[in-house]
Residue, then its C-alpha position, 0 to 999 in steps of 0.5 A: m612727250i609722255d608715253l601712255d599705254f592703255s592696253g592693260d587698263s581696266t574699263r572701270s570709270s574714274a567715278e567707280i574707282l573713286e567710289e571704291m577709294y572713298t568707301p569707308v572702312d569698318d570702325g576699328e584700329y588700323l595700322l597706318i603709314i604716313a604718305d604725306a604731311e604738310v603745313a596747310p594754310s587755313k581757308k578762313a583768315d581768322k584760323k591758324p594753319s594746320l598740319k595736313i597728314t595723309f595716311k594710307l591703310v597698310e592693309d589696303e593702300k588704296k584707302t586714304i584718310w586725311k587728318y588736319l591738326y591745327l597749329d594753334k599754340e594758344s589752343e590747349l586742345a589743338m596742342a594736346y591733339l598734336r602732342e598725342f599724335l607726335e608721341a604715337v608717331y615717335d613712341t616717346s613722351l614730348s615736353g618743351s620746345i621741339q622743331l618739326d619738319p613735316k617731311d620727317l613724318f613721311g613713311r612712319k607708321v602709327i596705329g589709328h582708331i578709325t570711326t565713321q561719321p557723316r561727311n562734312d559736305g552733307a553729300v548724299n547717296e543715290d538712295g538719299s542716305t547720307k554719305m559717310q567718311n572715316v575719321v581718325n582721332v586717337f593714335e597709338a605707337v606701333a609696338 
């Protein structure tokens, strides 16, 4: 049995709420908190799994940004992105072998450089313009 109470509920539709949640923020540096992190299998058989990170903006926790960091030890670029992210999260230089439990990232904060780009799925707005999404590619440690 689930107790539900809609008496204080907003009359906004789920579509309106989702639109607000996914409206991109302005480009810039934001304090992000890691809300979740997990190893996600690739949807393509020939691709490596990735570390899927869910960020919330500290100043507006309704805003969510996802980042996928590929776990491909053979890719110098993938490993550089992963190392740079972890160095920012832990505010330390990394070298050699380490073990990472994605759950250890939960609740940690990092500065993220957020930019805006067209959505990967090619979605368009009602007026025909391209829907945009935020991406975060550069991370810095929280001072």
